[in-house]
Full PDB file with SEQRES, HELIX, SHEET, SSBOND, CRYST1, ORIGX, SCALE, CONECT and MASTER records, all heavy atoms in Angstrom:
SEQRES   1 A   44  MET LEU VAL ALA VAL THR VAL LYS THR SER THR ALA GLY          
SEQRES   2 A   44  ALA ALA GLU GLN GLN PRO ARG ARG TRP ARG MET ARG ILE          
SEQRES   3 A   44  SER VAL GLN LYS VAL GLY ASP GLY ALA THR VAL SER ASN          
SEQRES   4 A   44  VAL GLU PHE VAL GLN                                          
SHEET    1 AA1 3 LEU A   2  VAL A   7  0                                        
SHEET    2 AA1 3 ARG A  20  VAL A  31 -1                                        
SHEET    3 AA1 3 GLY A  34  VAL A  43 -1                                        
CRYST1    1.000    1.000    1.000  90.00  90.00  90.00 P 1           1          
ORIGX1      1.000000  0.000000  0.000000        0.00000                         
ORIGX2      0.000000  1.000000  0.000000        0.00000                         
ORIGX3      0.000000  0.000000  1.000000        0.00000                         
SCALE1      1.000000  0.000000  0.000000        0.00000                         
SCALE2      0.000000  1.000000  0.000000        0.00000                         
SCALE3      0.000000  0.000000  1.000000        0.00000                         
ATOM      1  N   MET A   1     129.361 154.227 165.012  1.00  0.00           N  
ATOM      2  CA  MET A   1     129.036 155.011 166.182  1.00  0.00           C  
ATOM      3  C   MET A   1     127.534 154.918 166.390  1.00  0.00           C  
ATOM      4  O   MET A   1     126.760 155.018 165.448  1.00  0.00           O  
ATOM      5  CB  MET A   1     129.454 156.466 165.954  1.00  0.00           C  
ATOM      6  CG  MET A   1     129.097 157.397 167.074  1.00  0.00           C  
ATOM      7  SD  MET A   1     129.581 159.108 166.800  1.00  0.00           S  
ATOM      8  CE  MET A   1     131.338 158.963 166.867  1.00  0.00           C  
ATOM      9  N   LEU A   2     127.115 154.717 167.618  1.00  0.00           N  
ATOM     10  CA  LEU A   2     125.709 154.685 167.975  1.00  0.00           C  
ATOM     11  C   LEU A   2     125.425 155.922 168.799  1.00  0.00           C  
ATOM     12  O   LEU A   2     126.131 156.199 169.768  1.00  0.00           O  
ATOM     13  CB  LEU A   2     125.384 153.418 168.764  1.00  0.00           C  
ATOM     14  CG  LEU A   2     123.938 153.211 169.154  1.00  0.00           C  
ATOM     15  CD1 LEU A   2     123.073 153.035 167.912  1.00  0.00           C  
ATOM     16  CD2 LEU A   2     123.802 151.998 170.048  1.00  0.00           C  
ATOM     17  N   VAL A   3     124.417 156.699 168.402  1.00  0.00           N  
ATOM     18  CA  VAL A   3     124.081 157.925 169.119  1.00  0.00           C  
ATOM     19  C   VAL A   3     122.613 157.911 169.500  1.00  0.00           C  
ATOM     20  O   VAL A   3     121.804 157.248 168.868  1.00  0.00           O  
ATOM     21  CB  VAL A   3     124.395 159.188 168.278  1.00  0.00           C  
ATOM     22  CG1 VAL A   3     125.858 159.314 168.001  1.00  0.00           C  
ATOM     23  CG2 VAL A   3     123.600 159.198 166.998  1.00  0.00           C  
ATOM     24  N   ALA A   4     122.278 158.649 170.537  1.00  0.00           N  
ATOM     25  CA  ALA A   4     120.889 158.849 170.941  1.00  0.00           C  
ATOM     26  C   ALA A   4     120.535 160.301 170.626  1.00  0.00           C  
ATOM     27  O   ALA A   4     121.311 161.210 170.906  1.00  0.00           O  
ATOM     28  CB  ALA A   4     120.716 158.571 172.424  1.00  0.00           C  
ATOM     29  N   VAL A   5     119.365 160.499 170.032  1.00  0.00           N  
ATOM     30  CA  VAL A   5     118.956 161.833 169.590  1.00  0.00           C  
ATOM     31  C   VAL A   5     117.595 162.152 170.186  1.00  0.00           C  
ATOM     32  O   VAL A   5     116.686 161.324 170.146  1.00  0.00           O  
ATOM     33  CB  VAL A   5     118.866 161.883 168.047  1.00  0.00           C  
ATOM     34  CG1 VAL A   5     118.427 163.246 167.580  1.00  0.00           C  
ATOM     35  CG2 VAL A   5     120.180 161.491 167.418  1.00  0.00           C  
ATOM     36  N   THR A   6     117.450 163.348 170.751  1.00  0.00           N  
ATOM     37  CA  THR A   6     116.156 163.836 171.215  1.00  0.00           C  
ATOM     38  C   THR A   6     115.823 165.079 170.415  1.00  0.00           C  
ATOM     39  O   THR A   6     116.642 165.994 170.320  1.00  0.00           O  
ATOM     40  CB  THR A   6     116.192 164.181 172.710  1.00  0.00           C  
ATOM     41  OG1 THR A   6     116.572 163.022 173.451  1.00  0.00           O  
ATOM     42  CG2 THR A   6     114.844 164.664 173.197  1.00  0.00           C  
ATOM     43  N   VAL A   7     114.626 165.097 169.819  1.00  0.00           N  
ATOM     44  CA  VAL A   7     114.229 166.207 168.956  1.00  0.00           C  
ATOM     45  C   VAL A   7     112.909 166.779 169.452  1.00  0.00           C  
ATOM     46  O   VAL A   7     111.967 166.042 169.731  1.00  0.00           O  
ATOM     47  CB  VAL A   7     114.060 165.720 167.489  1.00  0.00           C  
ATOM     48  CG1 VAL A   7     113.586 166.860 166.606  1.00  0.00           C  
ATOM     49  CG2 VAL A   7     115.349 165.132 166.976  1.00  0.00           C  
ATOM     50  N   LYS A   8     112.849 168.088 169.581  1.00  0.00           N  
ATOM     51  CA  LYS A   8     111.608 168.761 169.930  1.00  0.00           C  
ATOM     52  C   LYS A   8     111.232 169.647 168.750  1.00  0.00           C  
ATOM     53  O   LYS A   8     111.983 170.542 168.380  1.00  0.00           O  
ATOM     54  CB  LYS A   8     111.779 169.592 171.201  1.00  0.00           C  
ATOM     55  CG  LYS A   8     110.493 170.205 171.671  1.00  0.00           C  
ATOM     56  CD  LYS A   8     110.663 170.893 173.006  1.00  0.00           C  
ATOM     57  CE  LYS A   8     109.347 171.456 173.472  1.00  0.00           C  
ATOM     58  NZ  LYS A   8     109.466 172.157 174.751  1.00  0.00           N  
ATOM     59  N   THR A   9     110.085 169.369 168.152  1.00  0.00           N  
ATOM     60  CA  THR A   9     109.645 170.142 166.996  1.00  0.00           C  
ATOM     61  C   THR A   9     108.468 171.028 167.388  1.00  0.00           C  
ATOM     62  O   THR A   9     107.770 170.757 168.367  1.00  0.00           O  
ATOM     63  CB  THR A   9     109.216 169.219 165.839  1.00  0.00           C  
ATOM     64  OG1 THR A   9     108.168 168.371 166.294  1.00  0.00           O  
ATOM     65  CG2 THR A   9     110.371 168.369 165.356  1.00  0.00           C  
ATOM     66  N   SER A  10     108.271 172.080 166.613  1.00  0.00           N  
ATOM     67  CA  SER A  10     107.124 172.947 166.859  1.00  0.00           C  
ATOM     68  C   SER A  10     106.602 173.485 165.533  1.00  0.00           C  
ATOM     69  O   SER A  10     107.340 173.631 164.564  1.00  0.00           O  
ATOM     70  CB  SER A  10     107.508 174.102 167.781  1.00  0.00           C  
ATOM     71  OG  SER A  10     108.499 174.907 167.171  1.00  0.00           O  
ATOM     72  N   THR A  11     105.306 173.733 165.522  1.00  0.00           N  
ATOM     73  CA  THR A  11     104.631 174.306 164.362  1.00  0.00           C  
ATOM     74  C   THR A  11     103.786 175.462 164.864  1.00  0.00           C  
ATOM     75  O   THR A  11     103.049 175.310 165.851  1.00  0.00           O  
ATOM     76  CB  THR A  11     103.729 173.253 163.681  1.00  0.00           C  
ATOM     77  OG1 THR A  11     104.537 172.122 163.333  1.00  0.00           O  
ATOM     78  CG2 THR A  11     103.067 173.815 162.434  1.00  0.00           C  
ATOM     79  N   ALA A  12     103.884 176.597 164.195  1.00  0.00           N  
ATOM     80  CA  ALA A  12     103.127 177.768 164.615  1.00  0.00           C  
ATOM     81  C   ALA A  12     101.641 177.432 164.674  1.00  0.00           C  
ATOM     82  O   ALA A  12     101.081 176.848 163.755  1.00  0.00           O  
ATOM     83  CB  ALA A  12     103.369 178.927 163.651  1.00  0.00           C  
ATOM     84  N   GLY A  13     101.006 177.757 165.787  1.00  0.00           N  
ATOM     85  CA  GLY A  13      99.575 177.535 165.949  1.00  0.00           C  
ATOM     86  C   GLY A  13      99.195 176.125 166.369  1.00  0.00           C  
ATOM     87  O   GLY A  13      98.020 175.856 166.602  1.00  0.00           O  
ATOM     88  N   ALA A  14     100.137 175.220 166.475  1.00  0.00           N  
ATOM     89  CA  ALA A  14      99.835 173.841 166.877  1.00  0.00           C  
ATOM     90  C   ALA A  14     100.179 173.641 168.347  1.00  0.00           C  
ATOM     91  O   ALA A  14     100.990 174.372 168.912  1.00  0.00           O  
ATOM     92  CB  ALA A  14     100.631 172.860 166.020  1.00  0.00           C  
ATOM     93  N   ALA A  15      99.554 172.650 168.939  1.00  0.00           N  
ATOM     94  CA  ALA A  15      99.842 172.327 170.341  1.00  0.00           C  
ATOM     95  C   ALA A  15     101.287 171.865 170.475  1.00  0.00           C  
ATOM     96  O   ALA A  15     101.856 171.284 169.549  1.00  0.00           O  
ATOM     97  CB  ALA A  15      98.900 171.228 170.820  1.00  0.00           C  
ATOM     98  N   GLU A  16     101.869 172.114 171.649  1.00  0.00           N  
ATOM     99  CA  GLU A  16     103.253 171.703 171.889  1.00  0.00           C  
ATOM    100  C   GLU A  16     103.357 170.183 171.893  1.00  0.00           C  
ATOM    101  O   GLU A  16     102.532 169.493 172.478  1.00  0.00           O  
ATOM    102  CB  GLU A  16     103.738 172.260 173.224  1.00  0.00           C  
ATOM    103  CG  GLU A  16     105.194 171.995 173.478  1.00  0.00           C  
ATOM    104  CD  GLU A  16     105.707 172.690 174.722  1.00  0.00           C  
ATOM    105  OE1 GLU A  16     105.179 173.756 175.075  1.00  0.00           O  
ATOM    106  OE2 GLU A  16     106.645 172.154 175.327  1.00  0.00           O  
ATOM    107  N   GLN A  17     104.372 169.667 171.231  1.00  0.00           N  
ATOM    108  CA  GLN A  17     104.571 168.230 171.139  1.00  0.00           C  
ATOM    109  C   GLN A  17     105.629 167.770 172.139  1.00  0.00           C  
ATOM    110  O   GLN A  17     106.517 168.528 172.510  1.00  0.00           O  
ATOM    111  CB  GLN A  17     105.021 167.842 169.730  1.00  0.00           C  
ATOM    112  CG  GLN A  17     103.993 168.126 168.672  1.00  0.00           C  
ATOM    113  CD  GLN A  17     104.450 167.648 167.300  1.00  0.00           C  
ATOM    114  OE1 GLN A  17     105.429 166.929 167.178  1.00  0.00           O  
ATOM    115  NE2 GLN A  17     103.745 168.052 166.278  1.00  0.00           N  
ATOM    116  N   GLN A  18     105.512 166.526 172.551  1.00  0.00           N  
ATOM    117  CA  GLN A  18     106.513 165.922 173.420  1.00  0.00           C  
ATOM    118  C   GLN A  18     107.771 165.650 172.606  1.00  0.00           C  
ATOM    119  O   GLN A  18     107.688 165.377 171.408  1.00  0.00           O  
ATOM    120  CB  GLN A  18     105.992 164.602 174.000  1.00  0.00           C  
ATOM    121  CG  GLN A  18     104.847 164.785 174.967  1.00  0.00           C  
ATOM    122  CD  GLN A  18     105.270 165.544 176.212  1.00  0.00           C  
ATOM    123  OE1 GLN A  18     106.349 165.320 176.757  1.00  0.00           O  
ATOM    124  NE2 GLN A  18     104.429 166.463 176.656  1.00  0.00           N  
ATOM    125  N   PRO A  19     108.945 165.720 173.242  1.00  0.00           N  
ATOM    126  CA  PRO A  19     110.185 165.396 172.520  1.00  0.00           C  
ATOM    127  C   PRO A  19     110.127 163.964 171.986  1.00  0.00           C  
ATOM    128  O   PRO A  19     109.549 163.079 172.604  1.00  0.00           O  
ATOM    129  CB  PRO A  19     111.272 165.532 173.584  1.00  0.00           C  
ATOM    130  CG  PRO A  19     110.677 166.425 174.619  1.00  0.00           C  
ATOM    131  CD  PRO A  19     109.211 166.132 174.610  1.00  0.00           C  
ATOM    132  N   ARG A  20     110.718 163.756 170.821  1.00  0.00           N  
ATOM    133  CA  ARG A  20     110.822 162.422 170.236  1.00  0.00           C  
ATOM    134  C   ARG A  20     112.246 161.939 170.404  1.00  0.00           C  
ATOM    135  O   ARG A  20     113.191 162.695 170.264  1.00  0.00           O  
ATOM    136  CB  ARG A  20     110.448 162.470 168.751  1.00  0.00           C  
ATOM    137  CG  ARG A  20     109.018 162.874 168.527  1.00  0.00           C  
ATOM    138  CD  ARG A  20     108.691 162.879 167.070  1.00  0.00           C  
ATOM    139  NE  ARG A  20     107.337 163.387 166.874  1.00  0.00           N  
ATOM    140  CZ  ARG A  20     106.749 163.449 165.715  1.00  0.00           C  
ATOM    141  NH1 ARG A  20     107.376 163.038 164.629  1.00  0.00           N  
ATOM    142  NH2 ARG A  20     105.528 163.919 165.610  1.00  0.00           N  
ATOM    143  N   ARG A  21     112.384 160.662 170.688  1.00  0.00           N  
ATOM    144  CA  ARG A  21     113.711 160.093 170.922  1.00  0.00           C  
ATOM    145  C   ARG A  21     113.973 158.975 169.934  1.00  0.00           C  
ATOM    146  O   ARG A  21     113.112 158.134 169.704  1.00  0.00           O  
ATOM    147  CB  ARG A  21     113.811 159.573 172.357  1.00  0.00           C  
ATOM    148  CG  ARG A  21     113.729 160.706 173.360  1.00  0.00           C  
ATOM    149  CD  ARG A  21     113.622 160.173 174.781  1.00  0.00           C  
ATOM    150  NE  ARG A  21     113.597 161.266 175.743  1.00  0.00           N  
ATOM    151  CZ  ARG A  21     112.499 161.890 176.138  1.00  0.00           C  
ATOM    152  NH1 ARG A  21     111.335 161.516 175.657  1.00  0.00           N  
ATOM    153  NH2 ARG A  21     112.568 162.874 177.005  1.00  0.00           N  
ATOM    154  N   TRP A  22     115.158 158.996 169.358  1.00  0.00           N  
ATOM    155  CA  TRP A  22     115.576 157.968 168.418  1.00  0.00           C  
ATOM    156  C   TRP A  22     116.988 157.526 168.743  1.00  0.00           C  
ATOM    157  O   TRP A  22     117.776 158.274 169.294  1.00  0.00           O  
ATOM    158  CB  TRP A  22     115.593 158.490 166.972  1.00  0.00           C  
ATOM    159  CG  TRP A  22     114.268 158.849 166.425  1.00  0.00           C  
ATOM    160  CD1 TRP A  22     113.244 158.005 166.129  1.00  0.00           C  
ATOM    161  CD2 TRP A  22     113.804 160.153 166.077  1.00  0.00           C  
ATOM    162  NE1 TRP A  22     112.181 158.697 165.622  1.00  0.00           N  
ATOM    163  CE2 TRP A  22     112.496 160.024 165.577  1.00  0.00           C  
ATOM    164  CE3 TRP A  22     114.369 161.420 166.145  1.00  0.00           C  
ATOM    165  CZ2 TRP A  22     111.754 161.107 165.136  1.00  0.00           C  
ATOM    166  CZ3 TRP A  22     113.630 162.495 165.708  1.00  0.00           C  
ATOM    167  CH2 TRP A  22     112.335 162.322 165.212  1.00  0.00           C  
ATOM    168  N   ARG A  23     117.304 156.304 168.350  1.00  0.00           N  
ATOM    169  CA  ARG A  23     118.688 155.829 168.360  1.00  0.00           C  
ATOM    170  C   ARG A  23     119.093 155.668 166.910  1.00  0.00           C  
ATOM    171  O   ARG A  23     118.331 155.156 166.094  1.00  0.00           O  
ATOM    172  CB  ARG A  23     118.812 154.496 169.101  1.00  0.00           C  
ATOM    173  CG  ARG A  23     118.564 154.652 170.575  1.00  0.00           C  
ATOM    174  CD  ARG A  23     118.834 153.418 171.382  1.00  0.00           C  
ATOM    175  NE  ARG A  23     118.580 152.175 170.672  1.00  0.00           N  
ATOM    176  CZ  ARG A  23     119.260 151.049 170.864  1.00  0.00           C  
ATOM    177  NH1 ARG A  23     120.229 151.008 171.748  1.00  0.00           N  
ATOM    178  NH2 ARG A  23     118.960 149.955 170.202  1.00  0.00           N  
ATOM    179  N   MET A  24     120.284 156.126 166.594  1.00  0.00           N  
ATOM    180  CA  MET A  24     120.761 156.109 165.213  1.00  0.00           C  
ATOM    181  C   MET A  24     122.175 155.549 165.167  1.00  0.00           C  
ATOM    182  O   MET A  24     122.969 155.777 166.076  1.00  0.00           O  
ATOM    183  CB  MET A  24     120.760 157.522 164.630  1.00  0.00           C  
ATOM    184  CG  MET A  24     119.430 158.211 164.662  1.00  0.00           C  
ATOM    185  SD  MET A  24     119.560 159.965 164.295  1.00  0.00           S  
ATOM    186  CE  MET A  24     119.937 159.905 162.575  1.00  0.00           C  
ATOM    187  N   ARG A  25     122.467 154.829 164.111  1.00  0.00           N  
ATOM    188  CA  ARG A  25     123.835 154.349 163.860  1.00  0.00           C  
ATOM    189  C   ARG A  25     124.354 155.177 162.688  1.00  0.00           C  
ATOM    190  O   ARG A  25     123.698 155.279 161.656  1.00  0.00           O  
ATOM    191  CB  ARG A  25     123.840 152.864 163.510  1.00  0.00           C  
ATOM    192  CG  ARG A  25     125.241 152.329 163.278  1.00  0.00           C  
ATOM    193  CD  ARG A  25     125.234 150.822 163.079  1.00  0.00           C  
ATOM    194  NE  ARG A  25     124.888 150.161 164.342  1.00  0.00           N  
ATOM    195  CZ  ARG A  25     123.848 149.336 164.495  1.00  0.00           C  
ATOM    196  NH1 ARG A  25     123.054 149.057 163.495  1.00  0.00           N  
ATOM    197  NH2 ARG A  25     123.613 148.787 165.670  1.00  0.00           N  
ATOM    198  N   ILE A  26     125.534 155.785 162.869  1.00  0.00           N  
ATOM    199  CA  ILE A  26     126.093 156.637 161.819  1.00  0.00           C  
ATOM    200  C   ILE A  26     127.583 156.340 161.633  1.00  0.00           C  
ATOM    201  O   ILE A  26     128.238 155.837 162.532  1.00  0.00           O  
ATOM    202  CB  ILE A  26     125.911 158.145 162.144  1.00  0.00           C  
ATOM    203  CG1 ILE A  26     126.630 158.509 163.447  1.00  0.00           C  
ATOM    204  CG2 ILE A  26     124.459 158.520 162.232  1.00  0.00           C  
ATOM    205  CD1 ILE A  26     126.640 159.983 163.759  1.00  0.00           C  
ATOM    206  N   SER A  27     128.077 156.666 160.456  1.00  0.00           N  
ATOM    207  CA  SER A  27     129.517 156.614 160.183  1.00  0.00           C  
ATOM    208  C   SER A  27     130.014 158.045 160.119  1.00  0.00           C  
ATOM    209  O   SER A  27     129.396 158.898 159.486  1.00  0.00           O  
ATOM    210  CB  SER A  27     129.792 155.917 158.850  1.00  0.00           C  
ATOM    211  OG  SER A  27     129.384 154.573 158.905  1.00  0.00           O  
ATOM    212  N   VAL A  28     131.124 158.320 160.812  1.00  0.00           N  
ATOM    213  CA  VAL A  28     131.705 159.661 160.837  1.00  0.00           C  
ATOM    214  C   VAL A  28     133.134 159.567 160.325  1.00  0.00           C  
ATOM    215  O   VAL A  28     133.895 158.693 160.734  1.00  0.00           O  
ATOM    216  CB  VAL A  28     131.699 160.246 162.272  1.00  0.00           C  
ATOM    217  CG1 VAL A  28     132.299 161.645 162.282  1.00  0.00           C  
ATOM    218  CG2 VAL A  28     130.296 160.254 162.839  1.00  0.00           C  
ATOM    219  N   GLN A  29     133.478 160.480 159.418  1.00  0.00           N  
ATOM    220  CA  GLN A  29     134.830 160.499 158.859  1.00  0.00           C  
ATOM    221  C   GLN A  29     135.391 161.911 158.949  1.00  0.00           C  
ATOM    222  O   GLN A  29     134.712 162.875 158.588  1.00  0.00           O  
ATOM    223  CB  GLN A  29     134.808 160.043 157.402  1.00  0.00           C  
ATOM    224  CG  GLN A  29     136.173 159.983 156.768  1.00  0.00           C  
ATOM    225  CD  GLN A  29     136.106 159.455 155.332  1.00  0.00           C  
ATOM    226  OE1 GLN A  29     135.049 159.386 154.738  1.00  0.00           O  
ATOM    227  NE2 GLN A  29     137.245 159.096 154.807  1.00  0.00           N  
ATOM    228  N   LYS A  30     136.622 162.031 159.444  1.00  0.00           N  
ATOM    229  CA  LYS A  30     137.269 163.339 159.535  1.00  0.00           C  
ATOM    230  C   LYS A  30     137.695 163.782 158.143  1.00  0.00           C  
ATOM    231  O   LYS A  30     138.302 163.026 157.393  1.00  0.00           O  
ATOM    232  CB  LYS A  30     138.485 163.285 160.455  1.00  0.00           C  
ATOM    233  CG  LYS A  30     139.124 164.636 160.663  1.00  0.00           C  
ATOM    234  CD  LYS A  30     140.214 164.592 161.692  1.00  0.00           C  
ATOM    235  CE  LYS A  30     140.788 166.002 161.817  1.00  0.00           C  
ATOM    236  NZ  LYS A  30     141.752 166.098 162.876  1.00  0.00           N  
ATOM    237  N   VAL A  31     137.353 165.035 157.791  1.00  0.00           N  
ATOM    238  CA  VAL A  31     137.718 165.616 156.508  1.00  0.00           C  
ATOM    239  C   VAL A  31     138.286 167.001 156.788  1.00  0.00           C  
ATOM    240  O   VAL A  31     137.539 167.919 157.150  1.00  0.00           O  
ATOM    241  CB  VAL A  31     136.503 165.714 155.550  1.00  0.00           C  
ATOM    242  CG1 VAL A  31     136.897 166.377 154.248  1.00  0.00           C  
ATOM    243  CG2 VAL A  31     135.911 164.339 155.298  1.00  0.00           C  
ATOM    244  N   GLY A  32     139.588 167.151 156.670  1.00  0.00           N  
ATOM    245  CA  GLY A  32     140.219 168.438 156.975  1.00  0.00           C  
ATOM    246  C   GLY A  32     139.970 168.807 158.429  1.00  0.00           C  
ATOM    247  O   GLY A  32     140.228 168.027 159.336  1.00  0.00           O  
ATOM    248  N   ASP A  33     139.434 170.016 158.661  1.00  0.00           N  
ATOM    249  CA  ASP A  33     139.123 170.470 160.016  1.00  0.00           C  
ATOM    250  C   ASP A  33     137.714 170.098 160.444  1.00  0.00           C  
ATOM    251  O   ASP A  33     137.293 170.419 161.551  1.00  0.00           O  
ATOM    252  CB  ASP A  33     139.275 171.995 160.110  1.00  0.00           C  
ATOM    253  CG  ASP A  33     140.726 172.440 159.999  1.00  0.00           C  
ATOM    254  OD1 ASP A  33     141.614 171.619 160.304  1.00  0.00           O  
ATOM    255  OD2 ASP A  33     140.961 173.594 159.603  1.00  0.00           O  
ATOM    256  N   GLY A  34     136.953 169.449 159.572  1.00  0.00           N  
ATOM    257  CA  GLY A  34     135.568 169.095 159.882  1.00  0.00           C  
ATOM    258  C   GLY A  34     135.330 167.599 159.839  1.00  0.00           C  
ATOM    259  O   GLY A  34     136.275 166.810 159.922  1.00  0.00           O  
ATOM    260  N   ALA A  35     134.088 167.236 159.706  1.00  0.00           N  
ATOM    261  CA  ALA A  35     133.706 165.821 159.657  1.00  0.00           C  
ATOM    262  C   ALA A  35     132.529 165.661 158.718  1.00  0.00           C  
ATOM    263  O   ALA A  35     131.746 166.590 158.507  1.00  0.00           O  
ATOM    264  CB  ALA A  35     133.340 165.325 161.040  1.00  0.00           C  
ATOM    265  N   THR A  36     132.404 164.467 158.130  1.00  0.00           N  
ATOM    266  CA  THR A  36     131.236 164.129 157.326  1.00  0.00           C  
ATOM    267  C   THR A  36     130.543 162.945 157.972  1.00  0.00           C  
ATOM    268  O   THR A  36     131.170 162.081 158.591  1.00  0.00           O  
ATOM    269  CB  THR A  36     131.604 163.777 155.867  1.00  0.00           C  
ATOM    270  OG1 THR A  36     132.482 162.654 155.881  1.00  0.00           O  
ATOM    271  CG2 THR A  36     132.281 164.925 155.163  1.00  0.00           C  
ATOM    272  N   VAL A  37     129.224 162.915 157.832  1.00  0.00           N  
ATOM    273  CA  VAL A  37     128.409 161.842 158.386  1.00  0.00           C  
ATOM    274  C   VAL A  37     127.770 161.107 157.215  1.00  0.00           C  
ATOM    275  O   VAL A  37     127.264 161.730 156.289  1.00  0.00           O  
ATOM    276  CB  VAL A  37     127.311 162.413 159.315  1.00  0.00           C  
ATOM    277  CG1 VAL A  37     126.377 161.324 159.779  1.00  0.00           C  
ATOM    278  CG2 VAL A  37     127.939 163.122 160.497  1.00  0.00           C  
ATOM    279  N   SER A  38     127.794 159.775 157.261  1.00  0.00           N  
ATOM    280  CA  SER A  38     127.181 158.983 156.201  1.00  0.00           C  
ATOM    281  C   SER A  38     126.579 157.719 156.809  1.00  0.00           C  
ATOM    282  O   SER A  38     126.736 157.452 157.999  1.00  0.00           O  
ATOM    283  CB  SER A  38     128.199 158.621 155.136  1.00  0.00           C  
ATOM    284  OG  SER A  38     129.255 157.850 155.691  1.00  0.00           O  
ATOM    285  N   ASN A  39     125.905 156.965 155.979  1.00  0.00           N  
ATOM    286  CA  ASN A  39     125.294 155.692 156.406  1.00  0.00           C  
ATOM    287  C   ASN A  39     124.433 155.851 157.658  1.00  0.00           C  
ATOM    288  O   ASN A  39     124.566 155.109 158.608  1.00  0.00           O  
ATOM    289  CB  ASN A  39     126.370 154.628 156.634  1.00  0.00           C  
ATOM    290  CG  ASN A  39     127.177 154.340 155.390  1.00  0.00           C  
ATOM    291  OD1 ASN A  39     126.642 154.405 154.288  1.00  0.00           O  
ATOM    292  ND2 ASN A  39     128.430 154.046 155.547  1.00  0.00           N  
ATOM    293  N   VAL A  40     123.535 156.821 157.634  1.00  0.00           N  
ATOM    294  CA  VAL A  40     122.654 157.070 158.778  1.00  0.00           C  
ATOM    295  C   VAL A  40     121.515 156.066 158.748  1.00  0.00           C  
ATOM    296  O   VAL A  40     120.834 155.914 157.745  1.00  0.00           O  
ATOM    297  CB  VAL A  40     122.103 158.510 158.734  1.00  0.00           C  
ATOM    298  CG1 VAL A  40     121.136 158.751 159.869  1.00  0.00           C  
ATOM    299  CG2 VAL A  40     123.243 159.523 158.756  1.00  0.00           C  
ATOM    300  N   GLU A  41     121.324 155.349 159.866  1.00  0.00           N  
ATOM    301  CA  GLU A  41     120.194 154.422 159.944  1.00  0.00           C  
ATOM    302  C   GLU A  41     119.608 154.457 161.348  1.00  0.00           C  
ATOM    303  O   GLU A  41     120.318 154.649 162.328  1.00  0.00           O  
ATOM    304  CB  GLU A  41     120.601 153.008 159.555  1.00  0.00           C  
ATOM    305  CG  GLU A  41     121.626 152.377 160.465  1.00  0.00           C  
ATOM    306  CD  GLU A  41     121.979 150.961 160.045  1.00  0.00           C  
ATOM    307  OE1 GLU A  41     121.123 150.072 160.173  1.00  0.00           O  
ATOM    308  OE2 GLU A  41     123.120 150.764 159.601  1.00  0.00           O  
ATOM    309  N   PHE A  42     118.308 154.321 161.431  1.00  0.00           N  
ATOM    310  CA  PHE A  42     117.604 154.268 162.718  1.00  0.00           C  
ATOM    311  C   PHE A  42     117.662 152.839 163.222  1.00  0.00           C  
ATOM    312  O   PHE A  42     117.521 151.890 162.452  1.00  0.00           O  
ATOM    313  CB  PHE A  42     116.153 154.724 162.560  1.00  0.00           C  
ATOM    314  CG  PHE A  42     116.042 156.183 162.220  1.00  0.00           C  
ATOM    315  CD1 PHE A  42     115.890 156.589 160.907  1.00  0.00           C  
ATOM    316  CD2 PHE A  42     116.085 157.139 163.212  1.00  0.00           C  
ATOM    317  CE1 PHE A  42     115.776 157.939 160.590  1.00  0.00           C  
ATOM    318  CE2 PHE A  42     115.986 158.489 162.894  1.00  0.00           C  
ATOM    319  CZ  PHE A  42     115.833 158.879 161.588  1.00  0.00           C  
ATOM    320  N   VAL A  43     117.864 152.667 164.524  1.00  0.00           N  
ATOM    321  CA  VAL A  43     117.887 151.343 165.134  1.00  0.00           C  
ATOM    322  C   VAL A  43     116.884 151.306 166.279  1.00  0.00           C  
ATOM    323  O   VAL A  43     116.545 152.337 166.845  1.00  0.00           O  
ATOM    324  CB  VAL A  43     119.290 150.960 165.654  1.00  0.00           C  
ATOM    325  CG1 VAL A  43     120.268 150.825 164.521  1.00  0.00           C  
ATOM    326  CG2 VAL A  43     119.806 151.970 166.653  1.00  0.00           C  
ATOM    327  N   GLN A  44     116.411 150.105 166.594  1.00  0.00           N  
ATOM    328  CA  GLN A  44     115.450 149.965 167.682  1.00  0.00           C  
ATOM    329  C   GLN A  44     116.089 149.421 168.916  1.00  0.00           C  
ATOM    330  O   GLN A  44     117.116 148.921 168.978  1.00  0.00           O  
ATOM    331  CB  GLN A  44     114.317 149.057 167.241  1.00  0.00           C  
ATOM    332  CG  GLN A  44     113.528 149.678 166.139  1.00  0.00           C  
ATOM    333  CD  GLN A  44     112.293 148.858 165.800  1.00  0.00           C  
ATOM    334  OE1 GLN A  44     111.939 147.925 166.496  1.00  0.00           O  
ATOM    335  NE2 GLN A  44     111.647 149.215 164.731  1.00  0.00           N  
TER     336      GLN A  44                                                      
MASTER        0    0    0    0    3    0    0    6  335    1    0    4          
END                                                                             
């Protein structure tokens, strides 16, 4: 699965940062009523 992720971080007292965007390839497996994620890697 290939996903796009946008993350906005903040630190008390620091200037506001622009959102960061990444593309990630992950493996997802159903386990009971939930899911597990493994093999997370960043792609360009």
